[in-house]
C-alpha positions in Angstrom: 26.2 -5.6 -35.6 26.7 -5.1 -39.5 29.0 -6.4 -42.0 29.7 -3.5 -43.1 30.7 -2.2 -39.5 32.5 -5.2 -39.7 34.5 -5.3 -41.9 35.2 -1.6 -41.4 36.3 -2.6 -37.8 38.4 -5.8 -37.4 39.4 -5.6 -34.4 35.4 -5.6 -33.0 34.1 -8.6 -32.0 30.4 -9.2 -32.7 28.6 -9.9 -29.8 30.5 -6.9 -27.7 29.3 -5.4 -25.5 29.9 -2.1 -22.2 30.4 -5.5 -20.0 33.1 -7.5 -22.4 36.7 -7.2 -22.2 37.5 -5.0 -25.3 40.7 -4.1 -25.7 41.9 -0.3 -26.8 38.1 0.7 -25.0 38.2 2.0 -21.5 35.0 2.2 -20.0 35.1 4.7 -17.1 32.7 3.7 -14.4 29.6 5.3 -12.9 29.5 8.1 -10.9 26.3 9.7 -9.7 24.6 6.9 -8.1 23.8 8.6 -5.0 22.8 11.6 -6.6 20.8 9.7 -8.6 19.1 7.5 -5.9 18.3 10.7 -4.2 17.1 12.1 -7.3 14.5 9.8 -8.5 13.6 9.2 -3.9 13.1 12.8 -4.6 11.4 12.5 -7.4 9.2 9.3 -5.6 8.4 11.4 -3.0 7.3 14.2 -4.6 4.7 11.8 -6.2 3.3 10.1 -3.4 2.4 13.7 -1.5 0.7 14.4 -4.7 -1.9 11.9 -4.8 -2.0 11.9 -1.1 -2.3 15.5 0.4 -2.4 17.4 -3.7 -3.7 20.6 -0.8 0.0 20.2 -0.4 0.7 20.7 -4.0 -2.0 23.5 -4.3 -0.5 25.3 -1.4 3.0 25.1 -3.5 1.6 26.3 -6.5 0.2 29.0 -5.0 3.7 30.2 -3.2 5.5 29.9 -6.4 2.8 32.5 -8.0 2.9 34.9 -5.4 7.1 34.9 -5.6 6.1 36.0 -9.6 4.5 37.9 -8.9 6.1 39.5 -6.5 8.7 39.9 -9.1 6.6 41.1 -12.1 6.2 44.0 -9.5 
């Protein structure tokens, strides 16, 4: 913390972080860890599938392209 900020906020502890109990500061608990884990697992699975079976990726791109072309017509 810079001296300028420390002088303006006298109640602030120089080494304060979100894990340290600082008066008048409420840190809400993290929510959505399950959704974050599922998203990361889905992204990792898609990446592994792209490396192991690239024809699935090509087929998915083909399906998306044909559906987009059908929407245009």
